[in-house]
RORO-918081 format. One line per 3 residues: number of its first residue (from 1); their letters; for each residue x, y, z of N, C-alpha, C, O. Coordinates in steps of 0.05 Angstrom, whole numbers, plus 5000, padded with zeros to 4 digits. Each point is the difference from the previous one (the first is absolute). Layout:
% residues N
NUM> A> X,Y,Z,X,Y,Z,X,Y,Z,X,Y,Z  ...
% end
This chain:
% residues 146
1> MTD> 6051,4229,5451,5003,5027,4992,4980,5007,4978,4989,5022,5001  5005,4961,4981,4980,5006,4980,4972,5002,5013,4983,5014,4989  5012,4972,5032,4974,5001,5013,4996,5028,5012,4977,5009,5000
4> ARH> 5043,5004,5011,4997,5026,5012,4993,5021,4979,4983,5017,5004  5031,4981,4972,4994,5018,4979,4971,4996,4990,4986,5019,4994  5006,4957,5004,4973,4994,4991,4979,5011,5020,4979,5010,4991
7> DNF> 5027,4988,5035,4981,5010,5020,4998,5031,4998,4978,5011,5002  5044,5003,4994,5000,5029,4997,4984,5008,4975,4985,5020,5001  5018,4966,4978,4986,5006,4975,4969,4997,5004,4985,5016,4989
10> QHT> 5007,4964,5025,4972,4995,5005,4987,5023,5016,4977,5007,4996  5038,5004,5023,4989,5021,5017,4999,5027,4986,4984,5017,5008  5033,4988,4972,5000,5026,4987,4983,5001,4975,4995,5021,4989
13> AGF> 4997,4957,5000,4984,4999,4976,4971,5006,5006,4989,4992,5020  4997,5023,4961,4971,5005,5002,4993,5024,5017,5018,5014,5010  4956,4989,4995,4990,5022,5016,4988,4989,5026,4991,4978,5001
16> SLL> 5010,5039,5019,4988,4992,5025,4970,5006,4997,4992,5015,4982  4992,4975,5036,4971,5004,5000,4994,5030,5004,4981,5011,4988  5034,5002,5029,4996,5028,5006,5005,5017,4975,4985,5019,4995
19> ELL> 5036,4976,4991,5006,5014,4975,4978,4997,4980,4992,5019,4986  4999,4957,5011,4978,4994,4982,4974,5015,5007,4987,5011,4983  5007,4990,5043,4976,5015,5009,5003,5030,4995,4980,5013,4993
22> VVV> 5043,4998,5011,5005,5028,4994,4995,5006,4971,4987,5020,4993  5024,4964,4989,4997,5003,4972,4970,4999,4992,4991,5016,4984  4995,4964,5027,4972,4997,4994,4984,5024,5010,4982,5010,4986
25> AVF> 5024,5000,5037,4986,5024,5011,5005,5024,4983,4981,5015,4994  5044,4990,4998,5006,5023,4983,4986,4998,4973,4989,5019,4990  5011,4957,4999,4987,4996,4974,4970,5004,5003,4988,5012,4982
28> SII> 5000,4980,5040,4971,5003,5004,4993,5030,5002,4980,5009,4989  5036,5006,5025,4995,5029,5003,5002,5014,4973,4983,5016,4993  5037,4978,4992,5003,5012,4973,4977,4992,4982,4990,5017,4986
31> MSM> 5002,4959,5015,4978,4991,4983,4973,5013,5008,4985,5008,4982  5010,4995,5043,4975,5012,5009,4999,5029,4992,4979,5010,4992  5043,5004,5009,5001,5028,4991,4996,5002,4970,4985,5018,4990
34> SVA> 5027,4965,4995,4998,5002,4971,4973,4991,4990,4989,5011,4980  4998,4970,5033,4973,4991,4992,4980,5022,5005,4983,5005,4984  5020,5009,5039,4982,5022,5006,5003,5023,4979,4980,5011,4991
37> GYR> 5044,4995,5002,5005,5021,4980,4990,4992,4973,4989,5017,4985  5014,4958,5008,4991,4990,4974,4969,5001,4999,4989,5007,4980  4998,4986,5042,4971,5001,5001,4989,5028,4996,4980,5004,4987
40> QYI> 5034,5016,5026,4992,5028,4996,5003,5008,4971,4983,5015,4989  5038,4976,4999,5005,5007,4972,4979,4988,4982,4989,5013,4982  5003,4962,5023,4979,4987,4984,4973,5014,5004,4985,5003,4980
43> TRA> 5009,5005,5044,4975,5014,5005,4999,5026,4985,4980,5007,4987  5042,5009,5013,5001,5025,4985,4998,4995,4970,4986,5014,4986  5027,4966,5005,5000,4994,4971,4972,4990,4991,4992,5006,4978
46> SRV> 4994,4981,5039,4973,4990,4993,4980,5022,4999,4978,4996,4989  5027,5027,5022,4982,5023,4998,4997,5009,4971,4981,5013,4993  5039,4980,4990,4998,5007,4972,4975,4987,4987,4990,5011,4981
49> DAT> 5001,4967,5030,4976,4987,4990,4976,5020,5002,4984,5001,4982  5015,5013,5040,4978,5020,5004,5004,5025,4983,4982,5010,4988  5042,5001,5013,5005,5025,4985,4996,4996,4970,4989,5017,4987
52> ALL> 5021,4961,5003,4996,4995,4971,4970,4997,4993,4991,5010,4980  4994,4976,5037,4972,4997,4996,4986,5027,4999,4984,5006,4982  5022,5011,5038,4987,5026,5001,5007,5018,4977,4983,5015,4990
55> LRV> 5042,4984,5001,5007,5016,4977,4987,4990,4974,4993,5016,4983  5003,4957,5015,4985,4990,4977,4970,5008,5001,4988,5006,4980  5001,4995,5044,4972,5009,5004,4998,5029,4992,4981,5008,4986
58> AAA> 5038,5009,5023,4999,5028,4993,5001,5004,4970,4986,5017,4989  5031,4968,4997,5002,5002,4971,4974,4991,4987,4991,5013,4981  4997,4966,5029,4975,4990,4989,4978,5020,5005,4982,5004,4983
61> QER> 5018,5008,5040,4979,5021,5006,5003,5023,4981,4979,5011,4991  5045,4998,5003,5003,5022,4982,4991,4993,4971,4988,5017,4986  5017,4959,5006,4990,4991,4974,4970,5000,5000,4987,5009,4980
64> HYL> 5001,4980,5041,4971,5000,5002,4988,5028,5000,4980,5005,4988  5033,5013,5026,4991,5028,5002,5001,5013,4972,4981,5015,4993  5039,4980,4992,5002,5011,4973,4978,4990,4982,4990,5015,4983
67> EQN> 5002,4960,5020,4979,4988,4983,4972,5006,5010,4983,5005,4984  5013,4996,5042,4973,5002,5011,4994,5027,5015,4977,5005,5007  5044,5011,4996,4997,5025,5014,4992,4997,5029,4987,5018,5012
70> TYT> 5020,4959,5000,4995,4994,5028,5018,4978,5008,5009,4984,4984  4997,5015,5042,5015,4978,5011,4981,4977,5006,4975,5004,4999  5035,4973,5008,4982,4978,5007,5010,4985,5025,5024,5000,5006
73> DDL> 4957,4987,5007,5008,4983,5022,4996,4970,4993,5003,4982,5017  4992,5014,4957,4996,4973,4989,5028,4989,4993,5011,5007,4980  4999,4975,5037,5027,4989,4996,5002,4983,4974,5021,4999,4987
76> VAL> 4957,4988,5006,5000,4983,4976,5003,5018,4975,5015,4994,4982  4971,5029,5018,5002,5019,4978,5029,5011,4998,5009,5007,4978  5004,4995,5044,5028,5009,5000,5020,4979,4992,5024,5005,4995
79> GFP> 4967,4970,5005,5018,4977,4993,5012,4986,5024,5020,4987,4997  4966,5014,5025,5009,4987,5025,4977,4982,5010,4988,5007,5020  5007,4971,4967,4977,4983,5008,5002,4987,5027,4979,4994,5013
82> DAR> 5045,5000,4997,5002,4985,5025,5005,5018,5024,5001,4991,5023  5003,5035,4973,5004,5020,5021,5023,4993,5019,4999,5006,5023  5021,4981,4966,5024,4993,5015,5025,5010,4985,4999,5004,4976
85> SEK> 5022,5000,5039,5026,5007,4987,5011,4976,4985,4989,4977,5003  5031,5027,4982,5012,4978,4983,5008,4976,5017,4994,4977,4992  5019,5028,5030,5009,4977,5017,4979,4993,5021,5004,4980,5015
88> GYY> 4974,5034,4987,4979,4994,5018,5004,5009,5029,4985,4992,5018  5034,5026,4986,5006,5010,5027,4980,5022,5009,4996,5004,5024  4992,5009,4956,4983,5024,5006,4973,4997,4986,4998,4990,4978
91> ALA> 4981,5020,5036,4973,5001,4988,4996,5029,4991,5008,5019,5013  4978,4984,4964,4996,5026,4988,4971,5009,5004,4982,4984,4998  5015,5042,5008,4973,5012,5001,5002,5028,4989,5021,5014,5003
94> VAP> 4958,4995,4983,4999,5027,4989,4975,5013,5011,4978,4989,4998  5025,5035,5014,4978,5014,5011,4997,5027,4986,5021,5012,4993  4955,4998,5003,4996,5026,4988,5010,5022,5018,5000,4997,5025
97> ALG> 5008,5026,4963,5007,5023,5016,4974,5012,5012,4978,4991,4993  5025,5028,5025,4977,5012,5013,4979,5011,4981,4976,4999,5005  5034,5012,4973,4981,5012,4980,4991,4980,4979,4986,5007,4981
100> GLV> 5021,4967,5022,4992,4980,4981,5022,4992,4981,5022,5011,5000  4972,4970,4983,5020,4990,4981,5007,5019,4978,5020,4997,4986  4963,5023,5009,5006,5020,4980,5024,5017,5010,5016,5009,4984
103> IGY> 4985,4995,5042,5021,5016,5012,5026,4984,5004,5022,5009,4994  4975,4967,5017,5024,4984,5006,4995,4974,5014,4977,4991,5002  5044,4996,5007,4999,4974,5012,5024,4997,5019,5019,5016,5000
106> TAT> 4980,4963,5016,5023,4992,5016,5002,4970,4997,4981,4985,5007  5042,5005,4984,5005,4972,4997,5017,4991,5024,5021,5013,5006  4972,4966,5007,5014,4991,5024,5008,4971,4997,4983,4983,4992
109> ATV> 5041,5011,5015,5010,4972,5001,5005,4994,5030,5016,5013,5013  4969,4967,4997,5002,4992,5028,5012,4972,5002,4993,4983,4984  5024,5013,5036,5013,4974,5004,4978,4979,5005,4981,5004,5015
112> VAG> 5022,4973,4971,4982,4978,5003,5009,4983,5025,5023,4992,5001  4959,5004,5017,5006,4984,5024,5008,4972,4992,4988,4987,4983  5033,5003,5030,5009,4973,4995,5021,4998,4978,5012,4978,4997
115> ERQ> 4992,5043,4988,5020,4999,4979,5027,5009,5011,5001,5009,5023  5020,4988,4962,5027,5005,5009,5003,5029,5010,5017,5005,5018  4969,5013,4970,5003,5028,5007,4984,5008,5025,5002,5023,5009
118> SDD> 4983,4959,5002,4982,5007,5022,5015,5008,5026,4988,5013,5017  5037,4981,4985,5015,5009,5024,5015,5026,4995,5017,5008,5017  4976,5006,4962,5012,5027,4994,4984,5020,5016,4981,5012,4991
121> AKC> 5028,4993,5034,4985,5018,5018,5002,5029,4992,4984,5016,5007  5037,4991,4977,5004,5028,4993,4982,5010,4978,4992,5023,4999  5001,4959,4983,4984,5008,4976,4978,4981,4995,5002,4982,4983
124> QAL> 4976,5021,5031,4977,4982,4997,4983,5007,4976,4987,4983,4989  5012,5043,5004,4984,5009,4978,5015,5023,4985,5011,5018,5013  4989,4980,4961,5011,5021,4983,4978,5010,4982,4984,4984,4991
127> SVN> 5016,5042,5002,4980,5010,4982,5010,5022,4983,5021,5012,5005  4964,4993,4973,5006,5021,4981,4973,5011,4991,4981,4985,4998  5019,5041,4996,4975,5012,4990,5004,5011,4972,5021,4997,4988
130> ESG> 4958,5016,5001,5001,5010,4973,5021,5021,4995,5009,5004,4977  5000,5010,5044,5021,5020,4998,5028,4988,5001,5020,5014,4997  4981,4960,5008,5026,4987,5004,5011,5002,5028,5023,4993,5006
133> LRA> 4960,5017,5013,5008,5003,5027,5002,4972,5013,4980,4984,4999  5043,5009,5012,5004,4974,5012,4997,5002,5030,5008,5019,5013  4980,4960,4999,4996,4999,5029,5005,4972,5009,5001,4981,4984
136> STP> 5002,5016,5042,5004,4973,5012,4993,5001,5029,5000,5022,5012  4994,4955,5000,4995,4998,5028,5013,4975,5011,5002,4981,4985  5008,5020,5039,5002,5022,5019,5024,5018,4996,5001,5022,5012
139> EEP> 5018,4970,4972,5024,5017,4996,4996,5021,4978,4981,4999,4986  5038,5019,5013,5000,5021,4979,5005,4988,4973,5013,4979,4997  4977,5034,4982,5003,4990,4972,5029,4997,4992,5007,4983,4984
142> EIC> 5011,5034,5026,5028,4999,4992,5012,4973,5008,5018,4989,4986  4972,4999,5036,5010,4974,5009,4988,4978,4983,5015,4982,4992  4959,5019,5003,4987,4978,4987,5003,5001,4969,5003,4979,4988
145> WG> 4998,5044,5001,5002,5002,4971,5029,5001,4991,5006,4996,4977  5013,5009,5042,5028,5003,4996,5011,4989,4976,5025,5001,4996
% end
């Protein structure tokens, strides 16, 4: 009689292989969705590296303009000797406006190939000019500067 009880206990204890596979499949689906969402969040958050850089450049340009009565495309004179963002995700370039540096400039932060931000297809380049006008490519500035 004790052997029959023992046999029933062995058959009801634990999980079957099918139950375990279902749990693993559900867990995998949930994890894949959350990892994708997390990656998008990290990509958007890393754009701050570019926006902060461009706003620092704009402030430096205004200081330079007050002292020299002209803007400059010399990044070293502006205090950016390595032409990279703080985390290194973006490369910085400053171009004169159509009328020259006395009139204005456009500062552009472009994604550095091979860096973590290089798979950000929505915002490959962000820019700001002397008027504070923000732009980005290929998406609209509201998305990239958000």
